[in-house]
mmCIF file of the N, C-alpha and C atoms, coordinates in Angstrom:
data_MODEL
# 
_entry.id   MODEL 
# 
loop_
_atom_site.group_PDB 
_atom_site.id 
_atom_site.type_symbol 
_atom_site.label_atom_id 
_atom_site.label_alt_id 
_atom_site.label_comp_id 
_atom_site.label_asym_id 
_atom_site.label_entity_id 
_atom_site.label_seq_id 
_atom_site.pdbx_PDB_ins_code 
_atom_site.Cartn_x 
_atom_site.Cartn_y 
_atom_site.Cartn_z 
_atom_site.occupancy 
_atom_site.B_iso_or_equiv 
_atom_site.pdbx_formal_charge 
_atom_site.auth_seq_id 
_atom_site.auth_comp_id 
_atom_site.auth_asym_id 
_atom_site.auth_atom_id 
_atom_site.pdbx_PDB_model_num 
ATOM 1   N N  . MET A 1 1  ? 96.729  184.413 98.578  1.00 0.00 ? 1  MET A N  1 
ATOM 2   C CA . MET A 1 1  ? 97.032  183.373 99.532  1.00 0.00 ? 1  MET A CA 1 
ATOM 3   C C  . MET A 1 1  ? 97.212  183.984 100.897 1.00 0.00 ? 1  MET A C  1 
ATOM 4   N N  . THR A 1 2  ? 96.578  183.399 101.892 1.00 0.00 ? 2  THR A N  1 
ATOM 5   C CA . THR A 1 2  ? 96.723  183.886 103.263 1.00 0.00 ? 2  THR A CA 1 
ATOM 6   C C  . THR A 1 2  ? 97.687  182.955 104.021 1.00 0.00 ? 2  THR A C  1 
ATOM 7   N N  . LEU A 1 3  ? 98.671  183.562 104.645 1.00 0.00 ? 3  LEU A N  1 
ATOM 8   C CA . LEU A 1 3  ? 99.645  182.808 105.422 1.00 0.00 ? 3  LEU A CA 1 
ATOM 9   C C  . LEU A 1 3  ? 99.196  182.776 106.858 1.00 0.00 ? 3  LEU A C  1 
ATOM 10  N N  . LYS A 1 4  ? 99.049  181.578 107.412 1.00 0.00 ? 4  LYS A N  1 
ATOM 11  C CA . LYS A 1 4  ? 98.685  181.419 108.808 1.00 0.00 ? 4  LYS A CA 1 
ATOM 12  C C  . LYS A 1 4  ? 99.775  180.690 109.550 1.00 0.00 ? 4  LYS A C  1 
ATOM 13  N N  . ALA A 1 5  ? 99.831  180.958 110.866 1.00 0.00 ? 5  ALA A N  1 
ATOM 14  C CA . ALA A 1 5  ? 100.784 180.250 111.680 1.00 0.00 ? 5  ALA A CA 1 
ATOM 15  C C  . ALA A 1 5  ? 100.400 178.794 111.700 1.00 0.00 ? 5  ALA A C  1 
ATOM 16  N N  . PRO A 1 6  ? 101.381 177.871 111.526 1.00 0.00 ? 6  PRO A N  1 
ATOM 17  C CA . PRO A 1 6  ? 101.073 176.429 111.539 1.00 0.00 ? 6  PRO A CA 1 
ATOM 18  C C  . PRO A 1 6  ? 100.352 176.020 112.789 1.00 0.00 ? 6  PRO A C  1 
ATOM 19  N N  . GLY A 1 7  ? 99.295  175.289 112.617 1.00 0.00 ? 7  GLY A N  1 
ATOM 20  C CA . GLY A 1 7  ? 98.560  174.718 113.751 1.00 0.00 ? 7  GLY A CA 1 
ATOM 21  C C  . GLY A 1 7  ? 97.634  175.705 114.460 1.00 0.00 ? 7  GLY A C  1 
ATOM 22  N N  . THR A 1 8  ? 97.451  176.925 113.887 1.00 0.00 ? 8  THR A N  1 
ATOM 23  C CA . THR A 1 8  ? 96.581  177.902 114.527 1.00 0.00 ? 8  THR A CA 1 
ATOM 24  C C  . THR A 1 8  ? 95.662  178.485 113.460 1.00 0.00 ? 8  THR A C  1 
ATOM 25  N N  . GLY A 1 9  ? 94.651  179.207 113.925 1.00 0.00 ? 9  GLY A N  1 
ATOM 26  C CA . GLY A 1 9  ? 93.776  179.902 112.990 1.00 0.00 ? 9  GLY A CA 1 
ATOM 27  C C  . GLY A 1 9  ? 94.168  181.343 112.820 1.00 0.00 ? 9  GLY A C  1 
ATOM 28  N N  . SER A 1 10 ? 95.263  181.753 113.415 1.00 0.00 ? 10 SER A N  1 
ATOM 29  C CA . SER A 1 10 ? 95.644  183.177 113.353 1.00 0.00 ? 10 SER A CA 1 
ATOM 30  C C  . SER A 1 10 ? 96.854  183.360 112.448 1.00 0.00 ? 10 SER A C  1 
ATOM 31  N N  . GLN A 1 11 ? 97.016  184.562 111.968 1.00 0.00 ? 11 GLN A N  1 
ATOM 32  C CA . GLN A 1 11 ? 98.171  184.876 111.126 1.00 0.00 ? 11 GLN A CA 1 
ATOM 33  C C  . GLN A 1 11 ? 99.363  185.174 111.992 1.00 0.00 ? 11 GLN A C  1 
ATOM 34  N N  . PRO A 1 12 ? 100.567 184.804 111.514 1.00 0.00 ? 12 PRO A N  1 
ATOM 35  C CA . PRO A 1 12 ? 101.752 185.112 112.302 1.00 0.00 ? 12 PRO A CA 1 
ATOM 36  C C  . PRO A 1 12 ? 102.027 186.592 112.339 1.00 0.00 ? 12 PRO A C  1 
ATOM 37  N N  . GLU A 1 13 ? 102.662 187.050 113.409 1.00 0.00 ? 13 GLU A N  1 
ATOM 38  C CA . GLU A 1 13 ? 103.055 188.459 113.522 1.00 0.00 ? 13 GLU A CA 1 
ATOM 39  C C  . GLU A 1 13 ? 104.491 188.601 113.037 1.00 0.00 ? 13 GLU A C  1 
ATOM 40  N N  . TRP A 1 14 ? 104.665 189.141 111.848 1.00 0.00 ? 14 TRP A N  1 
ATOM 41  C CA . TRP A 1 14 ? 105.983 189.236 111.227 1.00 0.00 ? 14 TRP A CA 1 
ATOM 42  C C  . TRP A 1 14 ? 106.732 190.478 111.747 1.00 0.00 ? 14 TRP A C  1 
ATOM 43  N N  . ILE A 1 15 ? 108.016 190.306 112.018 1.00 0.00 ? 15 ILE A N  1 
ATOM 44  C CA . ILE A 1 15 ? 108.884 191.348 112.530 1.00 0.00 ? 15 ILE A CA 1 
ATOM 45  C C  . ILE A 1 15 ? 110.026 191.517 111.555 1.00 0.00 ? 15 ILE A C  1 
ATOM 46  N N  . LYS A 1 16 ? 110.205 192.727 111.032 1.00 0.00 ? 16 LYS A N  1 
ATOM 47  C CA . LYS A 1 16 ? 111.255 192.998 110.069 1.00 0.00 ? 16 LYS A CA 1 
ATOM 48  C C  . LYS A 1 16 ? 112.582 193.183 110.788 1.00 0.00 ? 16 LYS A C  1 
ATOM 49  N N  . SER A 1 17 ? 113.657 192.634 110.205 1.00 0.00 ? 17 SER A N  1 
ATOM 50  C CA . SER A 1 17 ? 114.986 192.815 110.763 1.00 0.00 ? 17 SER A CA 1 
ATOM 51  C C  . SER A 1 17 ? 115.350 194.272 110.825 1.00 0.00 ? 17 SER A C  1 
ATOM 52  N N  . SER A 1 18 ? 116.072 194.669 111.863 1.00 0.00 ? 18 SER A N  1 
ATOM 53  C CA . SER A 1 18 ? 116.510 196.038 111.962 1.00 0.00 ? 18 SER A CA 1 
ATOM 54  C C  . SER A 1 18 ? 117.566 196.354 110.911 1.00 0.00 ? 18 SER A C  1 
ATOM 55  N N  . TYR A 1 19 ? 118.121 195.378 110.280 1.00 0.00 ? 19 TYR A N  1 
ATOM 56  C CA . TYR A 1 19 ? 119.097 195.586 109.192 1.00 0.00 ? 19 TYR A CA 1 
ATOM 57  C C  . TYR A 1 19 ? 118.404 195.740 107.837 1.00 0.00 ? 19 TYR A C  1 
ATOM 58  N N  . SER A 1 20 ? 117.102 195.509 107.780 1.00 0.00 ? 20 SER A N  1 
ATOM 59  C CA . SER A 1 20 ? 116.384 195.629 106.509 1.00 0.00 ? 20 SER A CA 1 
ATOM 60  C C  . SER A 1 20 ? 116.010 197.092 106.254 1.00 0.00 ? 20 SER A C  1 
ATOM 61  N N  . THR A 1 21 ? 116.125 197.469 104.999 1.00 0.00 ? 21 THR A N  1 
ATOM 62  C CA . THR A 1 21 ? 115.695 198.806 104.607 1.00 0.00 ? 21 THR A CA 1 
ATOM 63  C C  . THR A 1 21 ? 114.727 198.657 103.426 1.00 0.00 ? 21 THR A C  1 
ATOM 64  N N  . SER A 1 22 ? 113.933 199.668 103.216 1.00 0.00 ? 22 SER A N  1 
ATOM 65  C CA . SER A 1 22 ? 112.950 199.571 102.150 1.00 0.00 ? 22 SER A CA 1 
ATOM 66  C C  . SER A 1 22 ? 113.595 199.566 100.748 1.00 0.00 ? 22 SER A C  1 
ATOM 67  N N  . ASP A 1 23 ? 114.780 200.123 100.629 1.00 0.00 ? 23 ASP A N  1 
ATOM 68  C CA . ASP A 1 23 ? 115.413 200.183 99.314  1.00 0.00 ? 23 ASP A CA 1 
ATOM 69  C C  . ASP A 1 23 ? 116.636 199.258 99.185  1.00 0.00 ? 23 ASP A C  1 
ATOM 70  N N  . GLY A 1 24 ? 116.941 198.498 100.225 1.00 0.00 ? 24 GLY A N  1 
ATOM 71  C CA . GLY A 1 24 ? 118.115 197.626 100.168 1.00 0.00 ? 24 GLY A CA 1 
ATOM 72  C C  . GLY A 1 24 ? 117.792 196.195 99.833  1.00 0.00 ? 24 GLY A C  1 
ATOM 73  N N  . PRO A 1 25 ? 118.818 195.386 99.610  1.00 0.00 ? 25 PRO A N  1 
ATOM 74  C CA . PRO A 1 25 ? 118.611 194.004 99.237  1.00 0.00 ? 25 PRO A CA 1 
ATOM 75  C C  . PRO A 1 25 ? 118.313 193.088 100.437 1.00 0.00 ? 25 PRO A C  1 
ATOM 76  N N  . ASP A 1 26 ? 118.562 193.561 101.653 1.00 0.00 ? 26 ASP A N  1 
ATOM 77  C CA . ASP A 1 26 ? 118.402 192.714 102.846 1.00 0.00 ? 26 ASP A CA 1 
ATOM 78  C C  . ASP A 1 26 ? 117.034 192.988 103.479 1.00 0.00 ? 26 ASP A C  1 
ATOM 79  N N  . CYS A 1 27 ? 116.067 192.211 103.138 1.00 0.00 ? 27 CYS A N  1 
ATOM 80  C CA . CYS A 1 27 ? 114.716 192.428 103.686 1.00 0.00 ? 27 CYS A CA 1 
ATOM 81  C C  . CYS A 1 27 ? 114.204 191.104 104.246 1.00 0.00 ? 27 CYS A C  1 
ATOM 82  N N  . VAL A 1 28 ? 114.515 190.856 105.501 1.00 0.00 ? 28 VAL A N  1 
ATOM 83  C CA . VAL A 1 28 ? 114.157 189.618 106.142 1.00 0.00 ? 28 VAL A CA 1 
ATOM 84  C C  . VAL A 1 28 ? 113.147 189.889 107.261 1.00 0.00 ? 28 VAL A C  1 
ATOM 85  N N  . GLU A 1 29 ? 112.154 189.029 107.345 1.00 0.00 ? 29 GLU A N  1 
ATOM 86  C CA . GLU A 1 29 ? 111.158 189.089 108.425 1.00 0.00 ? 29 GLU A CA 1 
ATOM 87  C C  . GLU A 1 29 ? 111.081 187.745 109.087 1.00 0.00 ? 29 GLU A C  1 
ATOM 88  N N  . VAL A 1 30 ? 110.841 187.740 110.408 1.00 0.00 ? 30 VAL A N  1 
ATOM 89  C CA . VAL A 1 30 ? 110.676 186.509 111.144 1.00 0.00 ? 30 VAL A CA 1 
ATOM 90  C C  . VAL A 1 30 ? 109.359 186.574 111.924 1.00 0.00 ? 30 VAL A C  1 
ATOM 91  N N  . ALA A 1 31 ? 108.808 185.417 112.226 1.00 0.00 ? 31 ALA A N  1 
ATOM 92  C CA . ALA A 1 31 ? 107.609 185.325 113.032 1.00 0.00 ? 31 ALA A CA 1 
ATOM 93  C C  . ALA A 1 31 ? 107.699 184.078 113.861 1.00 0.00 ? 31 ALA A C  1 
ATOM 94  N N  . ALA A 1 32 ? 107.256 184.129 115.089 1.00 0.00 ? 32 ALA A N  1 
ATOM 95  C CA . ALA A 1 32 ? 107.159 182.949 115.922 1.00 0.00 ? 32 ALA A CA 1 
ATOM 96  C C  . ALA A 1 32 ? 105.781 182.361 115.776 1.00 0.00 ? 32 ALA A C  1 
ATOM 97  N N  . ALA A 1 33 ? 105.749 181.107 115.467 1.00 0.00 ? 33 ALA A N  1 
ATOM 98  C CA . ALA A 1 33 ? 104.474 180.385 115.288 1.00 0.00 ? 33 ALA A CA 1 
ATOM 99  C C  . ALA A 1 33 ? 104.535 179.141 116.237 1.00 0.00 ? 33 ALA A C  1 
ATOM 100 N N  . HIS A 1 34 ? 103.514 178.378 116.186 1.00 0.00 ? 34 HIS A N  1 
ATOM 101 C CA . HIS A 1 34 ? 103.420 177.189 117.041 1.00 0.00 ? 34 HIS A CA 1 
ATOM 102 C C  . HIS A 1 34 ? 104.625 176.260 116.837 1.00 0.00 ? 34 HIS A C  1 
ATOM 103 N N  . GLU A 1 35 ? 105.562 176.272 117.781 1.00 0.00 ? 35 GLU A N  1 
ATOM 104 C CA . GLU A 1 35 ? 106.755 175.430 117.769 1.00 0.00 ? 35 GLU A CA 1 
ATOM 105 C C  . GLU A 1 35 ? 107.635 175.621 116.514 1.00 0.00 ? 35 GLU A C  1 
ATOM 106 N N  . THR A 1 36 ? 107.516 176.768 115.869 1.00 0.00 ? 36 THR A N  1 
ATOM 107 C CA . THR A 1 36 ? 108.243 177.040 114.636 1.00 0.00 ? 36 THR A CA 1 
ATOM 108 C C  . THR A 1 36 ? 108.638 178.493 114.565 1.00 0.00 ? 36 THR A C  1 
ATOM 109 N N  . ILE A 1 37 ? 109.810 178.766 113.971 1.00 0.00 ? 37 ILE A N  1 
ATOM 110 C CA . ILE A 1 37 ? 110.212 180.115 113.642 1.00 0.00 ? 37 ILE A CA 1 
ATOM 111 C C  . ILE A 1 37 ? 110.119 180.220 112.130 1.00 0.00 ? 37 ILE A C  1 
ATOM 112 N N  . LEU A 1 38 ? 109.318 181.199 111.646 1.00 0.00 ? 38 LEU A N  1 
ATOM 113 C CA . LEU A 1 38 ? 109.126 181.381 110.226 1.00 0.00 ? 38 LEU A CA 1 
ATOM 114 C C  . LEU A 1 38 ? 109.997 182.536 109.745 1.00 0.00 ? 38 LEU A C  1 
ATOM 115 N N  . ILE A 1 39 ? 110.539 182.389 108.538 1.00 0.00 ? 39 ILE A N  1 
ATOM 116 C CA . ILE A 1 39 ? 111.433 183.371 107.947 1.00 0.00 ? 39 ILE A CA 1 
ATOM 117 C C  . ILE A 1 39 ? 110.990 183.604 106.510 1.00 0.00 ? 39 ILE A C  1 
ATOM 118 N N  . ARG A 1 40 ? 110.896 184.884 106.119 1.00 0.00 ? 40 ARG A N  1 
ATOM 119 C CA . ARG A 1 40 ? 110.496 185.192 104.747 1.00 0.00 ? 40 ARG A CA 1 
ATOM 120 C C  . ARG A 1 40 ? 111.186 186.463 104.248 1.00 0.00 ? 40 ARG A C  1 
ATOM 121 N N  . ASP A 1 41 ? 111.147 186.664 102.965 1.00 0.00 ? 41 ASP A N  1 
ATOM 122 C CA . ASP A 1 41 ? 111.644 187.863 102.314 1.00 0.00 ? 41 ASP A CA 1 
ATOM 123 C C  . ASP A 1 41 ? 110.524 188.894 102.349 1.00 0.00 ? 41 ASP A C  1 
ATOM 124 N N  . SER A 1 42 ? 110.732 190.007 103.019 1.00 0.00 ? 42 SER A N  1 
ATOM 125 C CA . SER A 1 42 ? 109.666 191.014 103.182 1.00 0.00 ? 42 SER A CA 1 
ATOM 126 C C  . SER A 1 42 ? 109.268 191.642 101.861 1.00 0.00 ? 42 SER A C  1 
ATOM 127 N N  . LYS A 1 43 ? 110.105 191.562 100.821 1.00 0.00 ? 43 LYS A N  1 
ATOM 128 C CA . LYS A 1 43 ? 109.750 192.093 99.546  1.00 0.00 ? 43 LYS A CA 1 
ATOM 129 C C  . LYS A 1 43 ? 108.739 191.184 98.797  1.00 0.00 ? 43 LYS A C  1 
ATOM 130 N N  . HIS A 1 44 ? 108.638 189.932 99.262  1.00 0.00 ? 44 HIS A N  1 
ATOM 131 C CA . HIS A 1 44 ? 107.747 188.945 98.671  1.00 0.00 ? 44 HIS A CA 1 
ATOM 132 C C  . HIS A 1 44 ? 106.988 188.182 99.759  1.00 0.00 ? 44 HIS A C  1 
ATOM 133 N N  . PRO A 1 45 ? 106.121 188.872 100.494 1.00 0.00 ? 45 PRO A N  1 
ATOM 134 C CA . PRO A 1 45 ? 105.478 188.261 101.632 1.00 0.00 ? 45 PRO A CA 1 
ATOM 135 C C  . PRO A 1 45 ? 104.614 187.014 101.313 1.00 0.00 ? 45 PRO A C  1 
ATOM 136 N N  . ALA A 1 46 ? 104.127 186.934 100.088 1.00 0.00 ? 46 ALA A N  1 
ATOM 137 C CA . ALA A 1 46 ? 103.350 185.717 99.738  1.00 0.00 ? 46 ALA A CA 1 
ATOM 138 C C  . ALA A 1 46 ? 104.209 184.628 99.137  1.00 0.00 ? 46 ALA A C  1 
ATOM 139 N N  . GLY A 1 47 ? 105.517 184.890 99.030  1.00 0.00 ? 47 GLY A N  1 
ATOM 140 C CA . GLY A 1 47 ? 106.442 183.928 98.461  1.00 0.00 ? 47 GLY A CA 1 
ATOM 141 C C  . GLY A 1 47 ? 106.823 182.846 99.435  1.00 0.00 ? 47 GLY A C  1 
ATOM 142 N N  . PRO A 1 48 ? 107.850 182.091 99.098  1.00 0.00 ? 48 PRO A N  1 
ATOM 143 C CA . PRO A 1 48 ? 108.281 180.981 99.976  1.00 0.00 ? 48 PRO A CA 1 
ATOM 144 C C  . PRO A 1 48 ? 108.789 181.471 101.299 1.00 0.00 ? 48 PRO A C  1 
ATOM 145 N N  . ARG A 1 49 ? 108.775 180.586 102.266 1.00 0.00 ? 49 ARG A N  1 
ATOM 146 C CA . ARG A 1 49 ? 109.293 180.931 103.580 1.00 0.00 ? 49 ARG A CA 1 
ATOM 147 C C  . ARG A 1 49 ? 109.940 179.681 104.195 1.00 0.00 ? 49 ARG A C  1 
ATOM 148 N N  . LEU A 1 50 ? 110.822 179.914 105.114 1.00 0.00 ? 50 LEU A N  1 
ATOM 149 C CA . LEU A 1 50 ? 111.490 178.853 105.825 1.00 0.00 ? 50 LEU A CA 1 
ATOM 150 C C  . LEU A 1 50 ? 110.749 178.618 107.127 1.00 0.00 ? 50 LEU A C  1 
ATOM 151 N N  . ALA A 1 51 ? 110.734 177.409 107.587 1.00 0.00 ? 51 ALA A N  1 
ATOM 152 C CA . ALA A 1 51 ? 110.176 177.055 108.912 1.00 0.00 ? 51 ALA A CA 1 
ATOM 153 C C  . ALA A 1 51 ? 111.254 176.287 109.663 1.00 0.00 ? 51 ALA A C  1 
ATOM 154 N N  . LEU A 1 52 ? 111.745 176.878 110.753 1.00 0.00 ? 52 LEU A N  1 
ATOM 155 C CA . LEU A 1 52 ? 112.798 176.233 111.534 1.00 0.00 ? 52 LEU A CA 1 
ATOM 156 C C  . LEU A 1 52 ? 112.321 175.923 112.941 1.00 0.00 ? 52 LEU A C  1 
ATOM 157 N N  . ALA A 1 53 ? 112.928 174.884 113.496 1.00 0.00 ? 53 ALA A N  1 
ATOM 158 C CA . ALA A 1 53 ? 112.734 174.577 114.911 1.00 0.00 ? 53 ALA A CA 1 
ATOM 159 C C  . ALA A 1 53 ? 113.364 175.674 115.732 1.00 0.00 ? 53 ALA A C  1 
ATOM 160 N N  . PRO A 1 54 ? 112.769 176.033 116.869 1.00 0.00 ? 54 PRO A N  1 
ATOM 161 C CA . PRO A 1 54 ? 113.354 177.111 117.715 1.00 0.00 ? 54 PRO A CA 1 
ATOM 162 C C  . PRO A 1 54 ? 114.843 176.872 118.025 1.00 0.00 ? 54 PRO A C  1 
ATOM 163 N N  . ALA A 1 55 ? 115.227 175.609 118.298 1.00 0.00 ? 55 ALA A N  1 
ATOM 164 C CA . ALA A 1 55 ? 116.631 175.341 118.621 1.00 0.00 ? 55 ALA A CA 1 
ATOM 165 C C  . ALA A 1 55 ? 117.557 175.602 117.418 1.00 0.00 ? 55 ALA A C  1 
ATOM 166 N N  . THR A 1 56 ? 117.056 175.307 116.247 1.00 0.00 ? 56 THR A N  1 
ATOM 167 C CA . THR A 1 56 ? 117.842 175.554 115.033 1.00 0.00 ? 56 THR A CA 1 
ATOM 168 C C  . THR A 1 56 ? 118.059 177.062 114.858 1.00 0.00 ? 56 THR A C  1 
ATOM 169 N N  . TRP A 1 57 ? 116.976 177.815 115.047 1.00 0.00 ? 57 TRP A N  1 
ATOM 170 C CA . TRP A 1 57 ? 117.054 179.270 114.940 1.00 0.00 ? 57 TRP A CA 1 
ATOM 171 C C  . TRP A 1 57 ? 118.040 179.830 115.970 1.00 0.00 ? 57 TRP A C  1 
ATOM 172 N N  . ALA A 1 58 ? 117.945 179.334 117.203 1.00 0.00 ? 58 ALA A N  1 
ATOM 173 C CA . ALA A 1 58 ? 118.844 179.818 118.279 1.00 0.00 ? 58 ALA A CA 1 
ATOM 174 C C  . ALA A 1 58 ? 120.308 179.523 117.938 1.00 0.00 ? 58 ALA A C  1 
ATOM 175 N N  . ASN A 1 59 ? 120.565 178.385 117.303 1.00 0.00 ? 59 ASN A N  1 
ATOM 176 C CA . ASN A 1 59 ? 121.938 178.038 116.909 1.00 0.00 ? 59 ASN A CA 1 
ATOM 177 C C  . ASN A 1 59 ? 122.409 178.884 115.747 1.00 0.00 ? 59 ASN A C  1 
ATOM 178 N N  . PHE A 1 60 ? 121.517 179.342 114.891 1.00 0.00 ? 60 PHE A N  1 
ATOM 179 C CA . PHE A 1 60 ? 121.857 180.135 113.735 1.00 0.00 ? 60 PHE A CA 1 
ATOM 180 C C  . PHE A 1 60 ? 122.179 181.597 114.092 1.00 0.00 ? 60 PHE A C  1 
ATOM 181 N N  . LEU A 1 61 ? 121.472 182.131 115.073 1.00 0.00 ? 61 LEU A N  1 
ATOM 182 C CA . LEU A 1 61 ? 121.629 183.560 115.427 1.00 0.00 ? 61 LEU A CA 1 
ATOM 183 C C  . LEU A 1 61 ? 123.064 184.006 115.715 1.00 0.00 ? 61 LEU A C  1 
ATOM 184 N N  . PRO A 1 62 ? 123.855 183.302 116.512 1.00 0.00 ? 62 PRO A N  1 
ATOM 185 C CA . PRO A 1 62 ? 125.248 183.741 116.722 1.00 0.00 ? 62 PRO A CA 1 
ATOM 186 C C  . PRO A 1 62 ? 126.062 183.777 115.445 1.00 0.00 ? 62 PRO A C  1 
ATOM 187 N N  . TYR A 1 63 ? 125.815 182.861 114.534 1.00 0.00 ? 63 TYR A N  1 
ATOM 188 C CA . TYR A 1 63 ? 126.511 182.852 113.267 1.00 0.00 ? 63 TYR A CA 1 
ATOM 189 C C  . TYR A 1 63 ? 126.120 184.083 112.427 1.00 0.00 ? 63 TYR A C  1 
ATOM 190 N N  . ALA A 1 64 ? 124.810 184.338 112.349 1.00 0.00 ? 64 ALA A N  1 
ATOM 191 C CA . ALA A 1 64 ? 124.319 185.479 111.552 1.00 0.00 ? 64 ALA A CA 1 
ATOM 192 C C  . ALA A 1 64 ? 124.746 186.831 112.151 1.00 0.00 ? 64 ALA A C  1 
ATOM 193 N N  . SER A 1 65 ? 124.758 186.942 113.444 1.00 0.00 ? 65 SER A N  1 
ATOM 194 C CA . SER A 1 65 ? 125.138 188.208 114.067 1.00 0.00 ? 65 SER A CA 1 
ATOM 195 C C  . SER A 1 65 ? 126.617 188.546 113.890 1.00 0.00 ? 65 SER A C  1 
ATOM 196 N N  . GLY A 1 66 ? 127.427 187.555 113.576 1.00 0.00 ? 66 GLY A N  1 
ATOM 197 C CA . GLY A 1 66 ? 128.838 187.797 113.347 1.00 0.00 ? 66 GLY A CA 1 
ATOM 198 C C  . GLY A 1 66 ? 129.162 188.165 111.923 1.00 0.00 ? 66 GLY A C  1 
ATOM 199 N N  . ARG A 1 67 ? 128.124 188.215 111.058 1.00 0.00 ? 67 ARG A N  1 
ATOM 200 C CA . ARG A 1 67 ? 128.362 188.540 109.628 1.00 0.00 ? 67 ARG A CA 1 
ATOM 201 C C  . ARG A 1 67 ? 128.110 189.990 109.353 1.00 0.00 ? 67 ARG A C  1 
# 
């Protein structure tokens, strides 16, 4: 299965969290797509992913950074 950015013919550019390690449980990647922020588990790139509105992502970041 090929994952493409919604509404485009190109694939999203995934960025791994600086907190993710190759051997740890925290492996999160994000990608900016057309009016959407995509989130996936880097250990399962073809698996499910979340699609959030940019405002929702921006509201979530302060919460996540405090954890």
